[in-house]
Structure formats: C-alpha cells, structure tokens
N, C-alpha and C positions, 0 to 999 in steps of 0.2 A: 818251828816247822809248820805250824798251822797257818801263820801269816803268809809263808811262802806258797802254801797250797792255795790259799784264798787269792793271792796275787796272780798266780798262774791261771786259776780258774777264770778270773775276770779278764785276763789277757785273751783267752779263747772266747769268752762270751762277748768281749768287745769287738771281735771280728765278725760277729753275727750280722746278717744283712737284712734287717728290716722286714723279714717275712715270718709270720708266726708259724706257718706250716713247716718251713724249713727249720726254724729254730726248735720246734717241738720234735722234729725228726732227729735233730742232733742229740737232744736229751734222751730220746729212746735209744740211740746208738750207745750212749754211755751206760744206761741201765742194763743194756744187754751184755756189757763187759764187766761191770763191777756192781756190788751191792750199793744202792744209793744211800747216802747219808744226807738228809735234808736239814739244813741249818736255817732256822727261822729267825734267829737273832744274830746280827752282825755287829761287831764292835766298831768303834769309830775309825781306828786305823785301817781295818780291813775294808770298810766302806770307802775310804779315801783311795786305797789301792785299786779297788774294783772300778770306781768311777773314773779314776785317772787313766787307767789302761783302756777302759771303754771309750772314753772321749778321744784318746790318741789314735786308736785303731779303727774306729767305727766306719770311716769313709775310705779306707784303703782297698784297692782292688785285689784282695787276697782271699784265700779260702778260710772260712771259720771252722768248717767241719774237720779239717786236718788237725787243728789244735784240740778239738774236742775228742778226737780219737787218741791223740797222744797223752791227754791229761791223765787217764787212769794209770798209764805206765809210770808217770812221774810222781803223782800224788797218791795213787792207790785207792782213791775213792772219789765219789761224785758229791759236790756241794752245790746246792741249788736254793735260790731264794727268789721266788716269783715276784714278790712285792718289790724287791730291790731292782730286779730286772726291768720292771715297768718304770721305776724311778729314773734309772740311768738312760733308758730309751727316751723318756720325757725330756731329760736333760739334753740329749742329742737333738731332739726335735726343736727345743728352744734355741740351740746353737745354730741350726741350719736356717731357722726362721729369722733370727737376728741378723745373721750374715747376709741373707738375701732379702732383708726387709724392704729395701727400696724396690727391688725387682718384683717382690710379691705384691706390693701396693700398686705398682705400675701395671703389672700383668693383670691383676684383678680389675683395675679400673678399665683397662682396654678391653678385657673380656666382657665386662658388663656393657660397655658401649657397643661392642660388636653384636651383642644380642639385641640391643635396642635398634641398631641401625641395619641389622641383618647383613653385615659385611665386615671384613677384617679391618680393625682399627689399631694403629700402632703395632704393639707386640702381642696382640690378641691371639695370633697364630701360635705363639709359644705357649700361652696359657691353655689353649685348646689341646695342644700337643701333650702337655703334662697330664691333662685329664684323660685323653684317649689312650695314652701310653700305659696308663694304670689299669685299663679295662681288661686286657688279656690275662694279666697275672691274677686279677680278682676272680675271673671266670675259672681259670685252670686251678688256681689255689683252692677254691671252694670245692671243686670236684676232687682234688687230692684229699681234702679233709674228709669228705664222705667215704672215699675208698679206704683211707688209712684207718678210719673208725669202723670199717666193715658195714657201713650203711649203703649197701649196694643198690637198694631200691631208690633211695634219694639220689644217688649218683646217676643212675640210669634216667630217672625223671628229669634231673637238671640237664644232663647231656642231651636228652631229647628236645628239651625246650630251646637250648642254644642252637642245636642243629636245625630246628624249625625256623628260628630267626635268621640263621645264616642262609638257609635255603631261600627265604623270601628275598633277602638282599641279593643273592646270586641270580635269582630269576629276574629281578629288576635290572641288574647289570647286563644280563643276556638280552632282555627286551630292548634296552637302550644301546646295545652293541658297544658297551664299554669294555673293550678287550683287556686293557691294562688292569682295570679293577678286578676283572674275572681271574686273571693270572695271579695277582697278589692275594686274592681271597682264597683261591685254591692252595696257594703256598701256606697261608695262615692256617687253613683247615688241616693240611698235612702235618704241620708241626704240632698243633694242639692235639690232634688225634693220636699222633705218635707218643706224645708225653703221657696222655691219659692211658694209652695201651700199655706203656712201660710200667706205670705205677699200678695198673690193674693186675698185670701178670706177676709183677715182682712183689707187690704189696709192701709190707713193712720192711722187707729185705732191702728195698731201695734206700731207705733212710737208715738202715742198720749196718750197711755194708761198708767196711773200711776199704775194700777193694774199689768200690765205686767212687768213694771220696778221693782216694789216691789217684785214680785214673782221671777224674774230672779236674782235679787240681792241676795236674800236669798238662792235660790236653787243652784246657781253656787258657792256661798260662801261655802255652806255645801259640795259640790262636791270637792272644793279645799281643805277643811279640811280633808275629808275622804282620799283623795289620798295622802296628805302630811303626814298623820299619819300612814296609813296602808300599803302603797306600798313601798317595799324595793327599794332603789335608789343607784345602784352600777355602772350604765352605765355612760360613758362620751359622750360628744357631738361628738367626733370622731367616736363613734360607731354607729352613726345614719345611717339608711338605708331608702330605698324608702317607706317602710311600715310606718316608723316613720314620715317621711315627709308628707305622705298622711294624717295620723291621725291628726297631728298638723295643717296642712293646712285646712283640713275640719273643725277642731275645731275652727279655726280662723273665718270661715264664720258664725259660730253661734253668734259671737260678733256683727253681724249686727242686732241682736235683742236687743233693748235697755235694759240696766241693766246688761248685761252679763259681760262686760269688756274684751277688746282685750288681754291685757297682762295677766289678770286673767285666761282666758280660754286657752290661749296658754301655760302658765306655768302649768296649771292643766293637759293638755294633755301630756306635756313633762314629768311631774312627773309620770303620769299614765303608761308610757312605760318604766319607770325605770331610767330615766336620773336624775342625782343629782341636787339639788336645784340651785347651782351656774351656772351650764351649762344650766339648764332650763331657768333661767333668762337671761343668755347671749344670747341664741338663740332667746328668745322672743324679746330682744332689737335689735338684728341684723335684724330680719324680720320686725321690726318697721320702718326701714330705707326706704324701698320701699313704705310702707304704708303712712309714713309722706310725702314722695315726691308726691304721688298720691293725698293725701288730700290737701296739700298746693298748689299743681298745680291746682287742681279743684277750690279752693277758689280764687286763683289769677286770674283764668279765669273769675270768676264771677265779680271780681273788674274791670278787663280790659274791660268787655263787658257792665258794668253798672257803669261807673266811676262817673256819676252825683250824685250817692247816697253816695259817700264816699269822704271826704276831707282828703287828705293825709298830715300828719304832720311828716316829715321825722325825726325830732328830737325825737319825741315821739316814732316813730317806731324803731329808732335805739336804744333807751333806752330799749324798749321792747325786742328786739333781744338780746342785751347784757346781761340783767338781767336774761332772760329766759335761755340763754345758760349756764351762770355761775351756776345758781341754779340747773338746770337739770343735769349738769355734776357732781355736788356734790351729788345729789340724786342717780345717777347711781352708783357712787363710793361707797357710804354708803350702798346702797341696796345689791350690790353684795358682799361687804365685810362682812356684818352681817347676810345675809339671811340664811346661814347654822346654825347660832347660834339661831336666834329668830324664824325661821320657818315662817309659814303662819298664825299662830293662831291670831296675832294682827290684821291682815287685815280681816280675817274671822269674828272676833268678831265685828269689825267695820261695816262690811257688814250686819251682822245680826241685829245690832242696827239700822242701816239706813233703812233696809227693814221693820223692825218692826215699826219704826217711820212713814214710808209711809203708812203702813196698818192702823195705828192709825188715821192719818189725813183723809184717805179715809173713815174709819168707822164713824168718827164724822162729815163728810161732808165738811171738810175744803177744800179738793180738790176732784175733780170728778175722778171716777175710769177710765173713758175713754173707757169703753166697750160698 
C-alpha cells in the first residue's frame, strides 16, 4: 500500500510545472486537507516510481494541482521529500538540455554574436525571446512570494519599483509616439496588476482552493481546445517578434494560479498567435529551462538552509536523477514527434474529466472548496 501511495504522489508531483511558487502553493493545499507525513528517506523502488512518473508527465499540458487535491482522498496522507523533488527536477533539466543541446549551442552562439554586432544574427531572436519571456513570471512570482509569506512591505516596495520602471518605459513610448508599444504595455500592466490584486485579496486561499483548481483546470483546458481547433497555425518559431514574446510571457504568469498548467498556458498562447504545434511545444520547453533552474535553485536553497529536516541518500537521489532524465527525454521526443498528429484533444479531455471529478468531490463534501 505504501508503494502505491508513493507512486501516486509522484504522479501528481510529476505534473508540477517548473515554478516554485506554484509548487509550494500546491503543498499548502495538501497540508490544509490532511496532516502531513514527511518522509525523509525513500527506498529504491519508490524512488524509481517517483522519478519514472515525474519524467513521463513533466512536460504534458495538464494541471498538476488537480492531482494534488485528489491525492489525500486516495492515499489519506501527504508524503513530501524536498531533496528528492530537487533531484527529479534536475533530471528533467538534464533531459530538456540534452534534447535541445544543438539548439542551445546554436542559440547561445547567435545570441552572443548579436550582442557583439548589435543586430540579430541567425536565431538570436529566439534566444532573446526565451530570456524576455521569463521576465514576467519572475517579476510576478517574486511578488506572489512576498504576499503569500505576508511580507506586504516588501511586496509594496517591489511593486513600486516595477511600476516606476514601467512608467519610464511608457513615457519613452509616448514621447516616441510608439502607439503599438503603448497598447501592449498597458495590456501587460493590466494582466500583471490583476494577478497581483487577486493574490493580494485572496492570499493563501488562492493556492489552497480546490474550487479554483477545478475551475482553472477546466477553463484553460477549454481555451487550449478552442485555440487548437479554430486558429490557423502557419507561423514558425523563427517568425516570433516582441509582441509574441510579451503575450507568451504574460500568459506564463497566469500559470501562477493553481490548476492552469505552465506548459498548457504557454502552448495555448503560442497557438493563439498562429505558431504551429511543434514549434509551440518547442518554445514552451525552451522557456522551461530557466524556470526549472529557478525552481530547483529555490528548493535547493531551502534544503541548504534547513538541512536538519532532510536526510540525503545520494544513492536514491542519483537513481531519481537518472530515471527522471531518461523518461523525460523520451517524453519530450514522443510529444514533439506526435503532437502534430494527435493535437491537444487527448490532454483537453483529460483536463475536463479531472476538473469534473474535483467538482464532484467538492459537491459531495469529500474535499473542501477552500473559498
């Protein structure tokens, strides 16, 4: 029974989407439902299960939060191992870097040359796009972190700084009469301000609410379906411009709301602007690299500052890294190879079933809505 519980836990952890703020919110959601049982030592079989499911599901456009809400119903307790979580995320990072190794080398080289020549070189525009698309979620995520931890003074100070920088850019656009930039800047400000306002007024309820998770799982699943079926997709990733980067980057910040799915929302945004499925998935995976680095780095910091709560078994951690890397690599390969054929319908159908299941358990009172 214990191995089944560990297997299912890793299934839901494997769906997590590379953002430490979202992931920590999911764990709070569990602790609000059941008494946590922290397992600091994992046996080899459990580690293989965890890493295997992590690697298989890491890159799919589905909601991780839904599985975390369902877990207490099936297993009756929470099992958490921060050190192993870092290990399997590191395995996923290895996988995505290995799969895109040629792209990364080429993009990095072109990016460096573009700096030296002060103009776009080769695919340097894609490299810049990856970097700039990560900025919004970094800004909003840090603000979420301050608010969740009730550090309101820091949140206000940080928000004021960002607003000041934004105002300078907006004034520059107004002086230069760049109407399009003004419109997109105001759009970005509206989305970011709305997200911050939502988390400010809801606080931890946002990340503890099963109702929010069920709603976003269904709503953004339907959005993915509509875009996949209705929008013509003739553009390539090489056609990406600053407007596309802003849209995808802003969309990625919405993934801070539990139930959204980082890969799901970024692929949806890419499809919405007409990028083909394969390139949409490719860009989503590329921008996952800095996100994984940030998430794994933050979790590693937690371990290093609170090592008394974690017993490190390097054999188990090594197994986790290896299995996660191999399975994640295979998952990326198969997803990109078949996504043009199968489309997003299987993932949307799964999200709708998951969301409906959550609403059912909320309705019968098995789990609290969290509102």
